[in-house]
mmJSON file of the N, C-alpha and C atoms, coordinates in Angstrom:
{"data_MODEL":{"atom_site":{
"group_PDB":["ATOM","ATOM","ATOM","ATOM","ATOM","ATOM","ATOM","ATOM","ATOM","ATOM","ATOM","ATOM","ATOM","ATOM","ATOM","ATOM","ATOM","ATOM","ATOM","ATOM","ATOM","ATOM","ATOM","ATOM","ATOM","ATOM","ATOM","ATOM","ATOM","ATOM","ATOM","ATOM","ATOM","ATOM","ATOM","ATOM","ATOM","ATOM","ATOM","ATOM","ATOM","ATOM","ATOM","ATOM","ATOM","ATOM","ATOM","ATOM","ATOM","ATOM","ATOM","ATOM","ATOM","ATOM","ATOM","ATOM","ATOM","ATOM","ATOM","ATOM","ATOM","ATOM","ATOM","ATOM","ATOM","ATOM","ATOM","ATOM","ATOM","ATOM","ATOM","ATOM","ATOM","ATOM","ATOM","ATOM","ATOM","ATOM","ATOM","ATOM","ATOM","ATOM","ATOM","ATOM","ATOM","ATOM","ATOM","ATOM","ATOM","ATOM","ATOM","ATOM","ATOM","ATOM","ATOM","ATOM","ATOM","ATOM","ATOM","ATOM","ATOM","ATOM","ATOM","ATOM","ATOM","ATOM","ATOM","ATOM","ATOM","ATOM","ATOM","ATOM","ATOM","ATOM","ATOM","ATOM","ATOM","ATOM","ATOM","ATOM","ATOM","ATOM","ATOM","ATOM","ATOM","ATOM","ATOM","ATOM","ATOM","ATOM","ATOM","ATOM","ATOM","ATOM","ATOM"],
"id":[1,2,3,4,5,6,7,8,9,10,11,12,13,14,15,16,17,18,19,20,21,22,23,24,25,26,27,28,29,30,31,32,33,34,35,36,37,38,39,40,41,42,43,44,45,46,47,48,49,50,51,52,53,54,55,56,57,58,59,60,61,62,63,64,65,66,67,68,69,70,71,72,73,74,75,76,77,78,79,80,81,82,83,84,85,86,87,88,89,90,91,92,93,94,95,96,97,98,99,100,101,102,103,104,105,106,107,108,109,110,111,112,113,114,115,116,117,118,119,120,121,122,123,124,125,126,127,128,129,130,131,132,133,134,135],
"type_symbol":["N","C","C","N","C","C","N","C","C","N","C","C","N","C","C","N","C","C","N","C","C","N","C","C","N","C","C","N","C","C","N","C","C","N","C","C","N","C","C","N","C","C","N","C","C","N","C","C","N","C","C","N","C","C","N","C","C","N","C","C","N","C","C","N","C","C","N","C","C","N","C","C","N","C","C","N","C","C","N","C","C","N","C","C","N","C","C","N","C","C","N","C","C","N","C","C","N","C","C","N","C","C","N","C","C","N","C","C","N","C","C","N","C","C","N","C","C","N","C","C","N","C","C","N","C","C","N","C","C","N","C","C","N","C","C"],
"label_atom_id":["N","CA","C","N","CA","C","N","CA","C","N","CA","C","N","CA","C","N","CA","C","N","CA","C","N","CA","C","N","CA","C","N","CA","C","N","CA","C","N","CA","C","N","CA","C","N","CA","C","N","CA","C","N","CA","C","N","CA","C","N","CA","C","N","CA","C","N","CA","C","N","CA","C","N","CA","C","N","CA","C","N","CA","C","N","CA","C","N","CA","C","N","CA","C","N","CA","C","N","CA","C","N","CA","C","N","CA","C","N","CA","C","N","CA","C","N","CA","C","N","CA","C","N","CA","C","N","CA","C","N","CA","C","N","CA","C","N","CA","C","N","CA","C","N","CA","C","N","CA","C","N","CA","C","N","CA","C"],
"label_alt_id":[null,null,null,null,null,null,null,null,null,null,null,null,null,null,null,null,null,null,null,null,null,null,null,null,null,null,null,null,null,null,null,null,null,null,null,null,null,null,null,null,null,null,null,null,null,null,null,null,null,null,null,null,null,null,null,null,null,null,null,null,null,null,null,null,null,null,null,null,null,null,null,null,null,null,null,null,null,null,null,null,null,null,null,null,null,null,null,null,null,null,null,null,null,null,null,null,null,null,null,null,null,null,null,null,null,null,null,null,null,null,null,null,null,null,null,null,null,null,null,null,null,null,null,null,null,null,null,null,null,null,null,null,null,null,null],
"label_comp_id":["MET","MET","MET","LYS","LYS","LYS","THR","THR","THR","LEU","LEU","LEU","ILE","ILE","ILE","THR","THR","THR","VAL","VAL","VAL","LEU","LEU","LEU","ALA","ALA","ALA","THR","THR","THR","LEU","LEU","LEU","TRP","TRP","TRP","LEU","LEU","LEU","LEU","LEU","LEU","ALA","ALA","ALA","GLY","GLY","GLY","CYS","CYS","CYS","ASN","ASN","ASN","THR","THR","THR","ILE","ILE","ILE","ALA","ALA","ALA","GLY","GLY","GLY","MET","MET","MET","GLY","GLY","GLY","LYS","LYS","LYS","ASP","ASP","ASP","ILE","ILE","ILE","SER","SER","SER","ASN","ASN","ASN","ALA","ALA","ALA","GLY","GLY","GLY","SER","SER","SER","SER","SER","SER","ILE","ILE","ILE","GLU","GLU","GLU","ASN","ASN","ASN","ALA","ALA","ALA","ALA","ALA","ALA","ASN","ASN","ASN","SER","SER","SER","ASN","ASN","ASN","LYS","LYS","LYS","LYS","LYS","LYS","LYS","LYS","LYS","GLN","GLN","GLN"],
"label_asym_id":["A","A","A","A","A","A","A","A","A","A","A","A","A","A","A","A","A","A","A","A","A","A","A","A","A","A","A","A","A","A","A","A","A","A","A","A","A","A","A","A","A","A","A","A","A","A","A","A","A","A","A","A","A","A","A","A","A","A","A","A","A","A","A","A","A","A","A","A","A","A","A","A","A","A","A","A","A","A","A","A","A","A","A","A","A","A","A","A","A","A","A","A","A","A","A","A","A","A","A","A","A","A","A","A","A","A","A","A","A","A","A","A","A","A","A","A","A","A","A","A","A","A","A","A","A","A","A","A","A","A","A","A","A","A","A"],
"label_entity_id":["1","1","1","1","1","1","1","1","1","1","1","1","1","1","1","1","1","1","1","1","1","1","1","1","1","1","1","1","1","1","1","1","1","1","1","1","1","1","1","1","1","1","1","1","1","1","1","1","1","1","1","1","1","1","1","1","1","1","1","1","1","1","1","1","1","1","1","1","1","1","1","1","1","1","1","1","1","1","1","1","1","1","1","1","1","1","1","1","1","1","1","1","1","1","1","1","1","1","1","1","1","1","1","1","1","1","1","1","1","1","1","1","1","1","1","1","1","1","1","1","1","1","1","1","1","1","1","1","1","1","1","1","1","1","1"],
"label_seq_id":[1,1,1,2,2,2,3,3,3,4,4,4,5,5,5,6,6,6,7,7,7,8,8,8,9,9,9,10,10,10,11,11,11,12,12,12,13,13,13,14,14,14,15,15,15,16,16,16,17,17,17,18,18,18,19,19,19,20,20,20,21,21,21,22,22,22,23,23,23,24,24,24,25,25,25,26,26,26,27,27,27,28,28,28,29,29,29,30,30,30,31,31,31,32,32,32,33,33,33,34,34,34,35,35,35,36,36,36,37,37,37,38,38,38,39,39,39,40,40,40,41,41,41,42,42,42,43,43,43,44,44,44,45,45,45],
"pdbx_PDB_ins_code":[null,null,null,null,null,null,null,null,null,null,null,null,null,null,null,null,null,null,null,null,null,null,null,null,null,null,null,null,null,null,null,null,null,null,null,null,null,null,null,null,null,null,null,null,null,null,null,null,null,null,null,null,null,null,null,null,null,null,null,null,null,null,null,null,null,null,null,null,null,null,null,null,null,null,null,null,null,null,null,null,null,null,null,null,null,null,null,null,null,null,null,null,null,null,null,null,null,null,null,null,null,null,null,null,null,null,null,null,null,null,null,null,null,null,null,null,null,null,null,null,null,null,null,null,null,null,null,null,null,null,null,null,null,null,null],
"Cartn_x":[-30.71,-32.077,-32.165,-31.398,-31.393,-30.913,-29.891,-29.327,-30.355,-31.081,-32.099,-33.177,-33.628,-34.648,-34.123,-32.881,-32.275,-32.188,-31.754,-31.631,-33.006,-34.0,-35.342,-35.936,-35.72,-36.223,-35.55,-34.267,-33.533,-34.033,-34.221,-34.731,-36.132,-36.958,-38.316,-38.296,-37.428,-37.32,-36.81,-35.819,-35.251,-36.235,-37.078,-38.071,-39.114,-39.354,-40.341,-39.861,-38.581,-38.057,-37.122,-37.553,-36.842,-35.597,-35.48,-34.332,-33.718,-32.565,-31.907,-32.756,-33.346,-34.213,-35.413,-35.964,-37.094,-36.693,-35.49,-35.004,-34.83,-34.337,-34.181,-35.515,-36.53,-37.871,-38.412,-38.191,-38.658,-37.997,-36.695,-35.964,-36.441,-36.681,-37.177,-38.552,-39.418,-40.757,-40.695,-39.801,-39.647,-39.166,-38.229,-37.738,-38.824,-39.644,-40.752,-41.761,-42.027,-42.963,-42.45,-41.175,-40.571,-40.625,-40.319,-40.358,-41.77,-42.766,-44.152,-44.592,-44.183,-44.53,-43.874,-42.644,-41.944,-42.611,-42.974,-43.65,-45.01,-45.727,-47.038,-46.901,-45.891,-45.641,-45.217,-44.449,-43.964,-45.149,-46.128,-47.292,-48.142,-48.158,-48.966,-48.403,-47.112,-46.472,-46.67],
"Cartn_y":[-82.744,-82.294,-80.77,-80.187,-78.731,-78.053,-78.639,-78.071,-78.099,-79.186,-79.313,-78.251,-78.063,-77.055,-75.661,-75.392,-74.086,-73.849,-74.858,-74.736,-74.516,-75.278,-75.133,-73.765,-73.292,-71.971,-70.881,-71.009,-70.029,-70.023,-71.193,-71.277,-70.688,-70.939,-70.41,-68.88,-68.327,-66.868,-66.268,-66.906,-66.382,-66.505,-67.5,-67.663,-66.556,-66.025,-64.964,-63.617,-63.441,-62.162,-62.449,-62.083,-62.45,-61.622,-60.48,-59.618,-59.175,-58.598,-58.058,-56.935,-56.114,-55.034,-55.604,-56.673,-57.33,-57.886,-58.434,-58.963,-57.826,-56.695,-55.535,-55.066,-55.055,-54.661,-55.653,-56.945,-57.967,-57.798,-57.547,-57.371,-56.106,-55.062,-53.803,-54.001,-54.721,-54.986,-55.818,-56.782,-57.6,-56.734,-55.843,-54.941,-54.009,-53.513,-52.632,-53.375,-54.625,-55.423,-55.64,-55.913,-56.107,-54.811,-53.703,-52.406,-52.071,-52.322,-52.053,-52.912,-54.173,-55.06,-54.585,-54.126,-53.639,-52.377,-51.457,-50.229,-50.527,-51.481,-51.861,-52.468,-53.287,-53.934,-52.903,-51.914,-50.86,-50.036,-49.76,-48.967,-49.697,-51.035,-51.827,-51.8,-51.527,-51.591,-50.362],
"Cartn_z":[58.649,58.504,58.582,59.53,59.668,58.389,57.787,56.565,55.441,55.332,54.29,54.471,55.69,55.966,55.634,55.989,55.702,54.197,53.467,52.008,51.383,51.803,51.247,51.574,52.779,53.164,52.33,52.119,51.315,49.878,49.313,47.944,47.838,48.838,48.839,48.886,49.728,49.824,48.528,47.927,46.683,45.522,45.554,44.491,44.55,45.735,45.904,45.396,45.287,44.792,43.624,42.453,41.228,40.968,41.609,41.355,42.677,42.601,43.799,44.385,43.507,43.99,44.73,44.211,44.868,46.218,46.299,47.565,48.568,48.116,48.996,49.542,48.689,49.133,50.157,49.915,50.853,52.212,52.214,53.474,54.176,53.405,53.975,54.607,53.909,54.439,55.717,55.749,56.96,58.118,57.858,58.896,59.398,58.479,58.861,59.723,59.387,60.172,61.586,61.703,63.028,63.82,63.159,63.827,64.298,63.452,63.826,65.004,65.004,66.119,67.403,67.326,68.509,69.042,68.142,68.568,69.189,68.596,69.118,70.513,70.685,71.966,73.016,72.574,73.489,74.018,73.147,73.532,74.575,74.519,75.442,76.85,76.989,78.309,79.073],
"occupancy":[1.0,1.0,1.0,1.0,1.0,1.0,1.0,1.0,1.0,1.0,1.0,1.0,1.0,1.0,1.0,1.0,1.0,1.0,1.0,1.0,1.0,1.0,1.0,1.0,1.0,1.0,1.0,1.0,1.0,1.0,1.0,1.0,1.0,1.0,1.0,1.0,1.0,1.0,1.0,1.0,1.0,1.0,1.0,1.0,1.0,1.0,1.0,1.0,1.0,1.0,1.0,1.0,1.0,1.0,1.0,1.0,1.0,1.0,1.0,1.0,1.0,1.0,1.0,1.0,1.0,1.0,1.0,1.0,1.0,1.0,1.0,1.0,1.0,1.0,1.0,1.0,1.0,1.0,1.0,1.0,1.0,1.0,1.0,1.0,1.0,1.0,1.0,1.0,1.0,1.0,1.0,1.0,1.0,1.0,1.0,1.0,1.0,1.0,1.0,1.0,1.0,1.0,1.0,1.0,1.0,1.0,1.0,1.0,1.0,1.0,1.0,1.0,1.0,1.0,1.0,1.0,1.0,1.0,1.0,1.0,1.0,1.0,1.0,1.0,1.0,1.0,1.0,1.0,1.0,1.0,1.0,1.0,1.0,1.0,1.0],
"B_iso_or_equiv":[0.0,0.0,0.0,0.0,0.0,0.0,0.0,0.0,0.0,0.0,0.0,0.0,0.0,0.0,0.0,0.0,0.0,0.0,0.0,0.0,0.0,0.0,0.0,0.0,0.0,0.0,0.0,0.0,0.0,0.0,0.0,0.0,0.0,0.0,0.0,0.0,0.0,0.0,0.0,0.0,0.0,0.0,0.0,0.0,0.0,0.0,0.0,0.0,0.0,0.0,0.0,0.0,0.0,0.0,0.0,0.0,0.0,0.0,0.0,0.0,0.0,0.0,0.0,0.0,0.0,0.0,0.0,0.0,0.0,0.0,0.0,0.0,0.0,0.0,0.0,0.0,0.0,0.0,0.0,0.0,0.0,0.0,0.0,0.0,0.0,0.0,0.0,0.0,0.0,0.0,0.0,0.0,0.0,0.0,0.0,0.0,0.0,0.0,0.0,0.0,0.0,0.0,0.0,0.0,0.0,0.0,0.0,0.0,0.0,0.0,0.0,0.0,0.0,0.0,0.0,0.0,0.0,0.0,0.0,0.0,0.0,0.0,0.0,0.0,0.0,0.0,0.0,0.0,0.0,0.0,0.0,0.0,0.0,0.0,0.0],
"pdbx_formal_charge":[null,null,null,null,null,null,null,null,null,null,null,null,null,null,null,null,null,null,null,null,null,null,null,null,null,null,null,null,null,null,null,null,null,null,null,null,null,null,null,null,null,null,null,null,null,null,null,null,null,null,null,null,null,null,null,null,null,null,null,null,null,null,null,null,null,null,null,null,null,null,null,null,null,null,null,null,null,null,null,null,null,null,null,null,null,null,null,null,null,null,null,null,null,null,null,null,null,null,null,null,null,null,null,null,null,null,null,null,null,null,null,null,null,null,null,null,null,null,null,null,null,null,null,null,null,null,null,null,null,null,null,null,null,null,null],
"auth_seq_id":[1,1,1,2,2,2,3,3,3,4,4,4,5,5,5,6,6,6,7,7,7,8,8,8,9,9,9,10,10,10,11,11,11,12,12,12,13,13,13,14,14,14,15,15,15,16,16,16,17,17,17,18,18,18,19,19,19,20,20,20,21,21,21,22,22,22,23,23,23,24,24,24,25,25,25,26,26,26,27,27,27,28,28,28,29,29,29,30,30,30,31,31,31,32,32,32,33,33,33,34,34,34,35,35,35,36,36,36,37,37,37,38,38,38,39,39,39,40,40,40,41,41,41,42,42,42,43,43,43,44,44,44,45,45,45],
"auth_comp_id":["MET","MET","MET","LYS","LYS","LYS","THR","THR","THR","LEU","LEU","LEU","ILE","ILE","ILE","THR","THR","THR","VAL","VAL","VAL","LEU","LEU","LEU","ALA","ALA","ALA","THR","THR","THR","LEU","LEU","LEU","TRP","TRP","TRP","LEU","LEU","LEU","LEU","LEU","LEU","ALA","ALA","ALA","GLY","GLY","GLY","CYS","CYS","CYS","ASN","ASN","ASN","THR","THR","THR","ILE","ILE","ILE","ALA","ALA","ALA","GLY","GLY","GLY","MET","MET","MET","GLY","GLY","GLY","LYS","LYS","LYS","ASP","ASP","ASP","ILE","ILE","ILE","SER","SER","SER","ASN","ASN","ASN","ALA","ALA","ALA","GLY","GLY","GLY","SER","SER","SER","SER","SER","SER","ILE","ILE","ILE","GLU","GLU","GLU","ASN","ASN","ASN","ALA","ALA","ALA","ALA","ALA","ALA","ASN","ASN","ASN","SER","SER","SER","ASN","ASN","ASN","LYS","LYS","LYS","LYS","LYS","LYS","LYS","LYS","LYS","GLN","GLN","GLN"],
"auth_asym_id":["A","A","A","A","A","A","A","A","A","A","A","A","A","A","A","A","A","A","A","A","A","A","A","A","A","A","A","A","A","A","A","A","A","A","A","A","A","A","A","A","A","A","A","A","A","A","A","A","A","A","A","A","A","A","A","A","A","A","A","A","A","A","A","A","A","A","A","A","A","A","A","A","A","A","A","A","A","A","A","A","A","A","A","A","A","A","A","A","A","A","A","A","A","A","A","A","A","A","A","A","A","A","A","A","A","A","A","A","A","A","A","A","A","A","A","A","A","A","A","A","A","A","A","A","A","A","A","A","A","A","A","A","A","A","A"],
"auth_atom_id":["N","CA","C","N","CA","C","N","CA","C","N","CA","C","N","CA","C","N","CA","C","N","CA","C","N","CA","C","N","CA","C","N","CA","C","N","CA","C","N","CA","C","N","CA","C","N","CA","C","N","CA","C","N","CA","C","N","CA","C","N","CA","C","N","CA","C","N","CA","C","N","CA","C","N","CA","C","N","CA","C","N","CA","C","N","CA","C","N","CA","C","N","CA","C","N","CA","C","N","CA","C","N","CA","C","N","CA","C","N","CA","C","N","CA","C","N","CA","C","N","CA","C","N","CA","C","N","CA","C","N","CA","C","N","CA","C","N","CA","C","N","CA","C","N","CA","C","N","CA","C","N","CA","C","N","CA","C"],
"pdbx_PDB_model_num":[1,1,1,1,1,1,1,1,1,1,1,1,1,1,1,1,1,1,1,1,1,1,1,1,1,1,1,1,1,1,1,1,1,1,1,1,1,1,1,1,1,1,1,1,1,1,1,1,1,1,1,1,1,1,1,1,1,1,1,1,1,1,1,1,1,1,1,1,1,1,1,1,1,1,1,1,1,1,1,1,1,1,1,1,1,1,1,1,1,1,1,1,1,1,1,1,1,1,1,1,1,1,1,1,1,1,1,1,1,1,1,1,1,1,1,1,1,1,1,1,1,1,1,1,1,1,1,1,1,1,1,1,1,1,1]
}}}
């Protein structure tokens, strides 16, 4: 079951970015979101 979910998630992610450049942008955006959340959390402390 875990494998099926992993495969489906991977296919879904790849369908969202049609090119390697698009995939790079998606990964960059995800990293930026994580960084922003970390900075926001740091400011609250």
